[in-house]
Backbone as XML, in Angstrom:
<?xml version="1.0"?>
<chain id="A" units="angstrom">
  <residue number="1" name="MET">
    <atom name="N" x="69.345" y="138.430" z="53.096"/>
    <atom name="CA" x="68.744" y="137.173" z="52.878"/>
    <atom name="C" x="67.432" y="137.396" z="52.131"/>
  </residue>
  <residue number="2" name="HIS">
    <atom name="N" x="67.189" y="136.584" z="51.120"/>
    <atom name="CA" x="66.166" y="136.877" z="50.285"/>
    <atom name="C" x="64.981" y="135.880" z="50.532"/>
  </residue>
  <residue number="3" name="ASP">
    <atom name="N" x="63.803" y="136.494" z="50.879"/>
    <atom name="CA" x="62.579" y="135.704" z="51.125"/>
    <atom name="C" x="61.715" y="135.699" z="49.968"/>
  </residue>
  <residue number="4" name="PRO">
    <atom name="N" x="61.195" y="134.479" z="49.532"/>
    <atom name="CA" x="60.346" y="134.575" z="48.323"/>
    <atom name="C" x="59.074" y="135.190" z="48.693"/>
  </residue>
  <residue number="5" name="PRO">
    <atom name="N" x="58.316" y="135.792" z="47.597"/>
    <atom name="CA" x="56.924" y="136.307" z="47.901"/>
    <atom name="C" x="56.050" y="135.230" z="48.656"/>
  </residue>
  <residue number="6" name="ARG">
    <atom name="N" x="55.055" y="135.883" z="49.240"/>
    <atom name="CA" x="54.178" y="134.942" z="50.151"/>
    <atom name="C" x="53.537" y="133.832" z="49.426"/>
  </residue>
  <residue number="7" name="GLY">
    <atom name="N" x="53.170" y="134.001" z="48.176"/>
    <atom name="CA" x="52.481" y="132.891" z="47.363"/>
    <atom name="C" x="53.387" y="131.757" z="47.056"/>
  </residue>
  <residue number="8" name="GLU">
    <atom name="N" x="54.748" y="132.005" z="46.903"/>
    <atom name="CA" x="55.720" y="131.066" z="46.403"/>
    <atom name="C" x="56.384" y="130.268" z="47.663"/>
  </residue>
  <residue number="9" name="ARG">
    <atom name="N" x="55.966" y="130.669" z="48.915"/>
    <atom name="CA" x="56.725" y="130.004" z="50.011"/>
    <atom name="C" x="55.987" y="128.607" z="50.171"/>
  </residue>
  <residue number="10" name="PRO">
    <atom name="N" x="56.947" y="127.585" z="50.557"/>
    <atom name="CA" x="56.538" y="126.229" z="50.760"/>
    <atom name="C" x="55.538" y="126.279" z="51.977"/>
  </residue>
  <residue number="11" name="GLU">
    <atom name="N" x="54.648" y="125.358" z="52.004"/>
    <atom name="CA" x="53.753" y="125.425" z="53.244"/>
    <atom name="C" x="54.147" y="124.735" z="54.485"/>
  </residue>
  <residue number="12" name="SER">
    <atom name="N" x="54.730" y="123.639" z="54.386"/>
    <atom name="CA" x="55.310" y="122.928" z="55.561"/>
    <atom name="C" x="56.623" y="123.369" z="56.120"/>
  </residue>
  <residue number="13" name="PHE">
    <atom name="N" x="56.741" y="123.195" z="57.316"/>
    <atom name="CA" x="58.021" y="123.419" z="58.086"/>
    <atom name="C" x="59.082" y="122.655" z="57.519"/>
  </residue>
  <residue number="14" name="ASP">
    <atom name="N" x="58.850" y="121.396" z="57.151"/>
    <atom name="CA" x="59.940" y="120.470" z="56.554"/>
    <atom name="C" x="60.447" y="120.930" z="55.241"/>
  </residue>
  <residue number="15" name="GLU">
    <atom name="N" x="59.661" y="121.427" z="54.403"/>
    <atom name="CA" x="59.942" y="121.919" z="53.222"/>
    <atom name="C" x="60.764" y="123.179" z="53.236"/>
  </residue>
  <residue number="16" name="ARG">
    <atom name="N" x="60.305" y="124.032" z="54.071"/>
    <atom name="CA" x="61.073" y="125.335" z="54.276"/>
    <atom name="C" x="62.462" y="125.064" z="54.978"/>
  </residue>
  <residue number="17" name="LEU">
    <atom name="N" x="62.556" y="124.043" z="55.859"/>
    <atom name="CA" x="63.751" y="123.624" z="56.495"/>
    <atom name="C" x="64.717" y="123.037" z="55.370"/>
  </residue>
  <residue number="18" name="GLN">
    <atom name="N" x="64.160" y="122.234" z="54.605"/>
    <atom name="CA" x="65.043" y="121.621" z="53.530"/>
    <atom name="C" x="65.588" y="122.600" z="52.474"/>
  </residue>
  <residue number="19" name="ALA">
    <atom name="N" x="64.693" y="123.541" z="52.204"/>
    <atom name="CA" x="64.996" y="124.751" z="51.248"/>
    <atom name="C" x="66.172" y="125.448" z="51.915"/>
  </residue>
  <residue number="20" name="ALA">
    <atom name="N" x="66.153" y="125.756" z="53.200"/>
    <atom name="CA" x="67.089" y="126.593" z="53.915"/>
    <atom name="C" x="68.471" y="125.867" z="53.886"/>
  </residue>
  <residue number="21" name="ARG">
    <atom name="N" x="68.272" y="124.434" z="54.279"/>
    <atom name="CA" x="69.550" y="123.607" z="54.228"/>
    <atom name="C" x="70.217" y="123.585" z="52.812"/>
  </residue>
  <residue number="22" name="ASP">
    <atom name="N" x="69.443" y="123.485" z="51.788"/>
    <atom name="CA" x="70.066" y="123.404" z="50.474"/>
    <atom name="C" x="70.687" y="124.754" z="50.103"/>
  </residue>
  <residue number="23" name="ARG">
    <atom name="N" x="70.020" y="125.907" z="50.530"/>
    <atom name="CA" x="70.663" y="127.216" z="50.303"/>
    <atom name="C" x="71.977" y="127.376" z="51.035"/>
  </residue>
  <residue number="24" name="ALA">
    <atom name="N" x="72.036" y="126.836" z="52.272"/>
    <atom name="CA" x="73.262" y="126.972" z="53.177"/>
    <atom name="C" x="74.239" y="125.902" z="52.820"/>
  </residue>
  <residue number="25" name="GLY">
    <atom name="N" x="73.930" y="124.902" z="51.969"/>
    <atom name="CA" x="74.852" y="123.839" z="51.594"/>
    <atom name="C" x="75.111" y="122.809" z="52.693"/>
  </residue>
  <residue number="26" name="LEU">
    <atom name="N" x="74.211" y="122.605" z="53.578"/>
    <atom name="CA" x="74.299" y="121.751" z="54.713"/>
    <atom name="C" x="74.065" y="120.179" z="54.451"/>
  </residue>
  <residue number="27" name="ASP">
    <atom name="N" x="73.293" y="119.984" z="53.393"/>
    <atom name="CA" x="72.943" y="118.552" z="53.108"/>
    <atom name="C" x="74.276" y="117.971" z="52.410"/>
  </residue>
  <residue number="28" name="GLY">
    <atom name="N" x="74.378" y="116.618" z="52.844"/>
    <atom name="CA" x="75.565" y="115.958" z="52.320"/>
    <atom name="C" x="76.693" y="116.030" z="53.180"/>
  </residue>
  <residue number="29" name="GLN">
    <atom name="N" x="76.644" y="116.712" z="54.218"/>
    <atom name="CA" x="77.862" y="116.762" z="55.145"/>
    <atom name="C" x="77.394" y="115.878" z="56.373"/>
  </residue>
  <residue number="30" name="GLY">
    <atom name="N" x="78.528" y="115.073" z="56.767"/>
    <atom name="CA" x="78.142" y="114.287" z="58.061"/>
    <atom name="C" x="78.248" y="115.127" z="59.283"/>
  </residue>
  <residue number="31" name="ASP">
    <atom name="N" x="77.978" y="114.365" z="60.346"/>
    <atom name="CA" x="78.002" y="114.972" z="61.715"/>
    <atom name="C" x="79.361" y="115.604" z="61.836"/>
  </residue>
  <residue number="32" name="SER">
    <atom name="N" x="79.359" y="116.889" z="62.418"/>
    <atom name="CA" x="80.690" y="117.577" z="62.660"/>
    <atom name="C" x="81.595" y="116.862" z="63.572"/>
  </residue>
  <residue number="33" name="GLU">
    <atom name="N" x="81.016" y="115.940" z="64.467"/>
    <atom name="CA" x="81.806" y="115.380" z="65.467"/>
    <atom name="C" x="82.259" y="114.042" z="64.934"/>
  </residue>
  <residue number="34" name="ALA">
    <atom name="N" x="81.573" y="113.372" z="63.956"/>
    <atom name="CA" x="81.949" y="112.049" z="63.388"/>
    <atom name="C" x="82.951" y="112.233" z="62.266"/>
  </residue>
  <residue number="35" name="GLY">
    <atom name="N" x="83.752" y="111.271" z="62.098"/>
    <atom name="CA" x="84.669" y="111.169" z="61.062"/>
    <atom name="C" x="84.006" y="110.716" z="59.750"/>
  </residue>
  <residue number="36" name="GLU">
    <atom name="N" x="84.879" y="110.224" z="58.830"/>
    <atom name="CA" x="84.333" y="109.751" z="57.614"/>
    <atom name="C" x="83.358" y="108.381" z="57.734"/>
  </residue>
  <residue number="37" name="SER">
    <atom name="N" x="83.780" y="107.621" z="58.738"/>
    <atom name="CA" x="83.225" y="106.429" z="59.077"/>
    <atom name="C" x="81.786" y="106.528" z="59.797"/>
  </residue>
  <residue number="38" name="GLY">
    <atom name="N" x="81.577" y="107.771" z="60.209"/>
    <atom name="CA" x="80.354" y="108.028" z="61.037"/>
    <atom name="C" x="80.377" y="107.823" z="62.549"/>
  </residue>
  <residue number="39" name="VAL">
    <atom name="N" x="81.672" y="107.488" z="62.953"/>
    <atom name="CA" x="81.909" y="107.193" z="64.383"/>
    <atom name="C" x="82.943" y="108.221" z="64.862"/>
  </residue>
  <residue number="40" name="ALA">
    <atom name="N" x="82.557" y="108.786" z="66.130"/>
    <atom name="CA" x="83.443" y="109.735" z="66.767"/>
    <atom name="C" x="84.754" y="109.111" z="67.031"/>
  </residue>
  <residue number="41" name="SER">
    <atom name="N" x="85.882" y="110.116" z="67.005"/>
    <atom name="CA" x="87.141" y="109.543" z="67.374"/>
    <atom name="C" x="87.391" y="109.339" z="68.753"/>
  </residue>
  <residue number="42" name="PRO">
    <atom name="N" x="88.134" y="108.355" z="69.136"/>
    <atom name="CA" x="88.299" y="108.104" z="70.536"/>
    <atom name="C" x="88.920" y="109.268" z="71.371"/>
  </residue>
  <residue number="43" name="TRP">
    <atom name="N" x="89.815" y="110.108" z="70.673"/>
    <atom name="CA" x="90.228" y="111.262" z="71.347"/>
    <atom name="C" x="89.158" y="112.262" z="71.510"/>
  </residue>
  <residue number="44" name="GLY">
    <atom name="N" x="88.464" y="112.433" z="70.617"/>
    <atom name="CA" x="87.360" y="113.431" z="70.774"/>
    <atom name="C" x="86.257" y="113.036" z="71.778"/>
  </residue>
  <residue number="45" name="LEU">
    <atom name="N" x="85.950" y="111.722" z="71.838"/>
    <atom name="CA" x="85.056" y="111.199" z="72.772"/>
    <atom name="C" x="85.589" y="111.376" z="74.289"/>
  </residue>
  <residue number="46" name="GLY">
    <atom name="N" x="86.899" y="110.993" z="74.393"/>
    <atom name="CA" x="87.443" y="111.132" z="75.687"/>
    <atom name="C" x="87.670" y="112.574" z="76.211"/>
  </residue>
  <residue number="47" name="LEU">
    <atom name="N" x="87.920" y="113.352" z="75.213"/>
    <atom name="CA" x="88.048" y="114.935" z="75.495"/>
    <atom name="C" x="86.716" y="115.365" z="76.013"/>
  </residue>
  <residue number="48" name="ARG">
    <atom name="N" x="85.663" y="115.023" z="75.366"/>
    <atom name="CA" x="84.227" y="115.523" z="75.621"/>
    <atom name="C" x="83.849" y="114.941" z="76.984"/>
  </residue>
  <residue number="49" name="ALA">
    <atom name="N" x="84.200" y="113.679" z="77.231"/>
    <atom name="CA" x="83.826" y="113.098" z="78.578"/>
    <atom name="C" x="84.516" y="113.751" z="79.689"/>
  </residue>
  <residue number="50" name="GLY">
    <atom name="N" x="85.852" y="114.014" z="79.443"/>
    <atom name="CA" x="86.591" y="114.688" z="80.525"/>
    <atom name="C" x="86.067" y="116.079" z="80.762"/>
  </residue>
  <residue number="51" name="LEU">
    <atom name="N" x="85.722" y="116.855" z="79.672"/>
    <atom name="CA" x="85.239" y="118.161" z="79.882"/>
    <atom name="C" x="83.776" y="118.242" z="80.595"/>
  </residue>
  <residue number="52" name="GLU">
    <atom name="N" x="83.056" y="117.217" z="80.338"/>
    <atom name="CA" x="81.721" y="117.070" z="80.956"/>
    <atom name="C" x="81.896" y="116.908" z="82.513"/>
  </residue>
  <residue number="53" name="VAL">
    <atom name="N" x="82.808" y="116.111" z="82.862"/>
    <atom name="CA" x="83.013" y="115.916" z="84.338"/>
    <atom name="C" x="83.639" y="117.240" z="84.949"/>
  </residue>
  <residue number="54" name="ALA">
    <atom name="N" x="84.734" y="117.790" z="84.347"/>
    <atom name="CA" x="85.416" y="118.871" z="84.801"/>
    <atom name="C" x="84.421" y="120.089" z="85.009"/>
  </residue>
  <residue number="55" name="SER">
    <atom name="N" x="83.544" y="120.378" z="83.875"/>
    <atom name="CA" x="82.703" y="121.523" z="84.055"/>
    <atom name="C" x="81.660" y="121.252" z="84.981"/>
  </residue>
  <residue number="56" name="ALA">
    <atom name="N" x="81.119" y="120.115" z="85.196"/>
    <atom name="CA" x="80.191" y="119.919" z="86.204"/>
    <atom name="C" x="80.750" y="120.155" z="87.558"/>
  </residue>
  <residue number="57" name="LEU">
    <atom name="N" x="82.017" y="119.655" z="87.760"/>
    <atom name="CA" x="82.739" y="119.879" z="89.130"/>
    <atom name="C" x="82.958" y="121.258" z="89.331"/>
  </residue>
  <residue number="58" name="ALA">
    <atom name="N" x="83.460" y="121.948" z="88.316"/>
    <atom name="CA" x="83.642" y="123.511" z="88.442"/>
    <atom name="C" x="82.404" y="124.169" z="88.883"/>
  </residue>
  <residue number="59" name="VAL">
    <atom name="N" x="81.285" y="123.942" z="88.207"/>
    <atom name="CA" x="80.051" y="124.607" z="88.501"/>
    <atom name="C" x="79.760" y="124.268" z="89.879"/>
  </residue>
  <residue number="60" name="GLY">
    <atom name="N" x="79.710" y="122.991" z="90.369"/>
    <atom name="CA" x="79.491" y="122.605" z="91.840"/>
    <atom name="C" x="80.321" y="123.336" z="92.818"/>
  </residue>
  <residue number="61" name="VAL">
    <atom name="N" x="81.562" y="123.237" z="92.515"/>
    <atom name="CA" x="82.560" y="123.915" z="93.518"/>
    <atom name="C" x="82.328" y="125.463" z="93.551"/>
  </residue>
  <residue number="62" name="GLY">
    <atom name="N" x="81.979" y="126.049" z="92.424"/>
    <atom name="CA" x="81.659" y="127.507" z="92.385"/>
    <atom name="C" x="80.472" y="127.821" z="93.029"/>
  </residue>
  <residue number="63" name="ILE">
    <atom name="N" x="79.350" y="127.088" z="93.040"/>
    <atom name="CA" x="78.194" y="127.283" z="93.664"/>
    <atom name="C" x="78.370" y="127.088" z="95.215"/>
  </residue>
  <residue number="64" name="GLY">
    <atom name="N" x="79.109" y="126.012" z="95.476"/>
    <atom name="CA" x="79.358" y="125.700" z="96.968"/>
    <atom name="C" x="80.172" y="126.899" z="97.634"/>
  </residue>
  <residue number="65" name="LEU">
    <atom name="N" x="81.226" y="127.266" z="96.948"/>
    <atom name="CA" x="82.082" y="128.374" z="97.452"/>
    <atom name="C" x="81.267" y="129.720" z="97.588"/>
  </residue>
  <residue number="66" name="ALA">
    <atom name="N" x="80.339" y="129.870" z="96.600"/>
    <atom name="CA" x="79.472" y="131.111" z="96.604"/>
    <atom name="C" x="78.561" y="131.057" z="97.849"/>
  </residue>
  <residue number="67" name="LEU">
    <atom name="N" x="77.903" y="129.932" z="98.034"/>
    <atom name="CA" x="76.977" y="129.846" z="99.156"/>
    <atom name="C" x="77.775" y="129.858" z="100.513"/>
  </residue>
  <residue number="68" name="ASP">
    <atom name="N" x="78.963" y="129.281" z="100.603"/>
    <atom name="CA" x="79.699" y="129.390" z="101.889"/>
    <atom name="C" x="80.060" y="130.780" z="102.168"/>
  </residue>
  <residue number="69" name="TRP">
    <atom name="N" x="80.472" y="131.537" z="101.130"/>
    <atom name="CA" x="80.849" y="132.821" z="101.244"/>
    <atom name="C" x="79.678" y="133.762" z="101.718"/>
  </residue>
  <residue number="70" name="TRP">
    <atom name="N" x="78.518" y="133.517" z="100.999"/>
    <atom name="CA" x="77.404" y="134.386" z="101.287"/>
    <atom name="C" x="76.790" y="134.057" z="102.640"/>
  </residue>
  <residue number="71" name="LEU">
    <atom name="N" x="76.718" y="132.795" z="103.142"/>
    <atom name="CA" x="75.984" y="132.372" z="104.362"/>
    <atom name="C" x="77.152" y="132.327" z="105.465"/>
  </residue>
  <residue number="72" name="ALA">
    <atom name="N" x="78.414" y="132.634" z="105.232"/>
    <atom name="CA" x="79.506" y="132.668" z="106.185"/>
    <atom name="C" x="79.435" y="131.262" z="106.898"/>
  </residue>
  <residue number="73" name="THR">
    <atom name="N" x="79.435" y="130.212" z="106.201"/>
    <atom name="CA" x="79.625" y="128.853" z="106.767"/>
    <atom name="C" x="80.958" y="128.307" z="106.422"/>
  </residue>
  <residue number="74" name="ARG">
    <atom name="N" x="81.315" y="127.205" z="107.116"/>
    <atom name="CA" x="82.548" y="126.504" z="106.876"/>
    <atom name="C" x="82.238" y="125.757" z="105.422"/>
  </residue>
  <residue number="75" name="PRO">
    <atom name="N" x="83.133" y="124.920" z="105.123"/>
    <atom name="CA" x="82.921" y="124.250" z="103.831"/>
    <atom name="C" x="81.849" y="123.359" z="103.584"/>
  </residue>
  <residue number="76" name="LEU">
    <atom name="N" x="80.729" y="123.664" z="104.332"/>
    <atom name="CA" x="79.672" y="122.730" z="104.163"/>
    <atom name="C" x="78.976" y="122.699" z="102.830"/>
  </residue>
  <residue number="77" name="PHE">
    <atom name="N" x="78.702" y="123.743" z="102.261"/>
    <atom name="CA" x="78.106" y="123.790" z="100.836"/>
    <atom name="C" x="79.086" y="123.380" z="99.787"/>
  </residue>
  <residue number="78" name="LEU">
    <atom name="N" x="80.358" y="123.568" z="100.019"/>
    <atom name="CA" x="81.375" y="123.220" z="99.097"/>
    <atom name="C" x="81.473" y="121.686" z="99.092"/>
  </residue>
  <residue number="79" name="VAL">
    <atom name="N" x="81.446" y="121.094" z="100.038"/>
    <atom name="CA" x="81.433" y="119.519" z="100.089"/>
    <atom name="C" x="80.135" y="119.057" z="99.495"/>
  </residue>
  <residue number="80" name="VAL">
    <atom name="N" x="78.980" y="119.580" z="99.768"/>
    <atom name="CA" x="77.709" y="119.125" z="99.332"/>
    <atom name="C" x="77.679" y="119.366" z="97.751"/>
  </residue>
  <residue number="81" name="PHE">
    <atom name="N" x="78.099" y="120.562" z="97.266"/>
    <atom name="CA" x="77.987" y="120.705" z="95.900"/>
    <atom name="C" x="79.114" y="120.038" z="95.037"/>
  </residue>
  <residue number="82" name="LEU">
    <atom name="N" x="80.154" y="119.843" z="95.630"/>
    <atom name="CA" x="81.259" y="119.036" z="95.134"/>
    <atom name="C" x="80.688" y="117.641" z="94.794"/>
  </residue>
  <residue number="83" name="PHE">
    <atom name="N" x="80.093" y="117.035" z="95.657"/>
    <atom name="CA" x="79.377" y="115.654" z="95.295"/>
    <atom name="C" x="78.357" y="115.708" z="94.336"/>
  </residue>
  <residue number="84" name="LEU">
    <atom name="N" x="77.602" y="116.816" z="94.472"/>
    <atom name="CA" x="76.477" y="116.905" z="93.465"/>
    <atom name="C" x="77.059" y="117.242" z="92.047"/>
  </residue>
  <residue number="85" name="GLY">
    <atom name="N" x="78.039" y="118.074" z="91.914"/>
    <atom name="CA" x="78.754" y="118.288" z="90.732"/>
    <atom name="C" x="79.379" y="117.047" z="90.157"/>
  </residue>
  <residue number="86" name="GLY">
    <atom name="N" x="80.004" y="116.176" z="90.868"/>
    <atom name="CA" x="80.576" y="114.944" z="90.510"/>
    <atom name="C" x="79.547" y="114.016" z="90.089"/>
  </residue>
  <residue number="87" name="ALA">
    <atom name="N" x="78.517" y="113.905" z="90.716"/>
    <atom name="CA" x="77.372" y="113.111" z="90.218"/>
    <atom name="C" x="76.811" y="113.509" z="88.875"/>
  </residue>
  <residue number="88" name="ALA">
    <atom name="N" x="76.604" y="114.914" z="88.794"/>
    <atom name="CA" x="76.186" y="115.365" z="87.527"/>
    <atom name="C" x="77.107" y="115.130" z="86.323"/>
  </residue>
  <residue number="89" name="GLY">
    <atom name="N" x="78.422" y="115.271" z="86.545"/>
    <atom name="CA" x="79.460" y="114.905" z="85.610"/>
    <atom name="C" x="79.331" y="113.430" z="85.200"/>
  </residue>
  <residue number="90" name="VAL">
    <atom name="N" x="79.221" y="112.494" z="86.142"/>
    <atom name="CA" x="79.177" y="111.135" z="85.868"/>
    <atom name="C" x="77.914" y="110.825" z="85.025"/>
  </residue>
  <residue number="91" name="LEU">
    <atom name="N" x="76.912" y="111.495" z="85.508"/>
    <atom name="CA" x="75.481" y="111.302" z="84.863"/>
    <atom name="C" x="75.701" y="111.791" z="83.306"/>
  </residue>
  <residue number="92" name="ASN">
    <atom name="N" x="76.420" y="112.858" z="83.103"/>
    <atom name="CA" x="76.532" y="113.363" z="81.810"/>
    <atom name="C" x="77.309" y="112.409" z="80.889"/>
  </residue>
  <residue number="93" name="VAL">
    <atom name="N" x="78.465" y="111.824" z="81.459"/>
    <atom name="CA" x="79.219" y="110.796" z="80.763"/>
    <atom name="C" x="78.379" y="109.652" z="80.378"/>
  </residue>
  <residue number="94" name="TYR">
    <atom name="N" x="77.672" y="109.213" z="81.423"/>
    <atom name="CA" x="76.683" y="108.026" z="81.198"/>
    <atom name="C" x="75.698" y="108.232" z="80.041"/>
  </residue>
  <residue number="95" name="ARG">
    <atom name="N" x="75.142" y="109.464" z="80.034"/>
    <atom name="CA" x="74.228" y="109.804" z="78.887"/>
    <atom name="C" x="74.928" y="109.888" z="77.513"/>
  </residue>
  <residue number="96" name="LEU">
    <atom name="N" x="76.225" y="110.339" z="77.539"/>
    <atom name="CA" x="77.015" y="110.413" z="76.475"/>
    <atom name="C" x="77.420" y="108.925" z="75.803"/>
  </residue>
  <residue number="97" name="MET">
    <atom name="N" x="77.654" y="108.048" z="76.730"/>
    <atom name="CA" x="78.057" y="106.708" z="76.262"/>
    <atom name="C" x="76.792" y="105.947" z="76.025"/>
  </residue>
  <residue number="98" name="LEU">
    <atom name="N" x="75.540" y="106.245" z="76.602"/>
    <atom name="CA" x="74.324" y="105.477" z="76.312"/>
    <atom name="C" x="73.895" y="105.979" z="74.915"/>
  </residue>
  <residue number="99" name="GLY">
    <atom name="N" x="73.965" y="107.159" z="74.636"/>
    <atom name="CA" x="73.531" y="107.755" z="73.318"/>
    <atom name="C" x="74.398" y="107.313" z="72.183"/>
  </residue>
  <residue number="100" name="ARG">
    <atom name="N" x="75.595" y="106.987" z="72.419"/>
    <atom name="CA" x="76.593" y="106.597" z="71.398"/>
    <atom name="C" x="76.230" y="105.357" z="70.762"/>
  </residue>
  <residue number="101" name="GLY">
    <atom name="N" x="75.733" y="104.378" z="71.379"/>
    <atom name="CA" x="75.358" y="103.137" z="70.809"/>
    <atom name="C" x="74.031" y="102.986" z="70.262"/>
  </residue>
  <residue number="102" name="THR">
    <atom name="N" x="73.129" y="103.854" z="70.598"/>
    <atom name="CA" x="71.644" y="103.747" z="70.118"/>
    <atom name="C" x="71.345" y="104.689" z="69.039"/>
  </residue>
  <residue number="103" name="ARG">
    <atom name="N" x="72.153" y="105.616" z="68.730"/>
    <atom name="CA" x="71.707" y="106.747" z="67.789"/>
    <atom name="C" x="72.926" y="106.764" z="66.768"/>
  </residue>
  <residue number="104" name="LYS">
    <atom name="N" x="72.391" y="106.822" z="65.462"/>
    <atom name="CA" x="73.305" y="107.034" z="64.288"/>
    <atom name="C" x="73.383" y="108.480" z="63.985"/>
  </residue>
  <residue number="105" name="PRO">
    <atom name="N" x="74.577" y="108.857" z="63.598"/>
    <atom name="CA" x="74.872" y="110.320" z="63.411"/>
    <atom name="C" x="73.874" y="110.941" z="62.430"/>
  </residue>
  <residue number="106" name="ASN">
    <atom name="N" x="73.474" y="110.345" z="61.403"/>
    <atom name="CA" x="72.550" y="110.959" z="60.384"/>
    <atom name="C" x="71.176" y="110.391" z="60.404"/>
  </residue>
  <residue number="107" name="ALA">
    <atom name="N" x="70.889" y="109.903" z="61.648"/>
    <atom name="CA" x="69.455" y="109.286" z="61.736"/>
    <atom name="C" x="68.439" y="110.366" z="61.567"/>
  </residue>
  <residue number="108" name="ASP">
    <atom name="N" x="67.279" y="109.942" z="60.973"/>
    <atom name="CA" x="66.121" y="110.868" z="60.968"/>
    <atom name="C" x="65.423" y="110.880" z="62.181"/>
  </residue>
  <residue number="109" name="ARG">
    <atom name="N" x="65.335" y="112.115" z="62.854"/>
    <atom name="CA" x="64.697" y="112.182" z="64.239"/>
    <atom name="C" x="63.272" y="112.553" z="64.127"/>
  </residue>
  <residue number="110" name="ARG">
    <atom name="N" x="62.622" y="112.630" z="63.024"/>
    <atom name="CA" x="61.241" y="112.862" z="62.926"/>
    <atom name="C" x="60.335" y="111.726" z="63.080"/>
  </residue>
  <residue number="111" name="LYS">
    <atom name="N" x="60.835" y="110.614" z="63.173"/>
    <atom name="CA" x="60.057" y="109.335" z="63.324"/>
    <atom name="C" x="59.336" y="109.242" z="64.715"/>
  </residue>
</chain>
């Protein structure tokens, strides 16, 4: 990677970021999750929502099983962390759906 001499460098972070994006060819491309219309496909959105819930449940069950094994308890922590993982998964899907209607894919976030 070639860095310009110290005197030729742009001063602000935004200018350096824009120069790096131009070199990498990232400008002009839409959001990787969005299609040509700027809206995520229903299949992609459903798959992401399902993975959010499944991964949160898997982490909760894993933590619960590990704590039960370590403390030699019956499925006490498994049940507790199963519910906590399910709640975390639902919260993640809620955040996903909430952000879908309020944010545009190429919106300027510096405002």
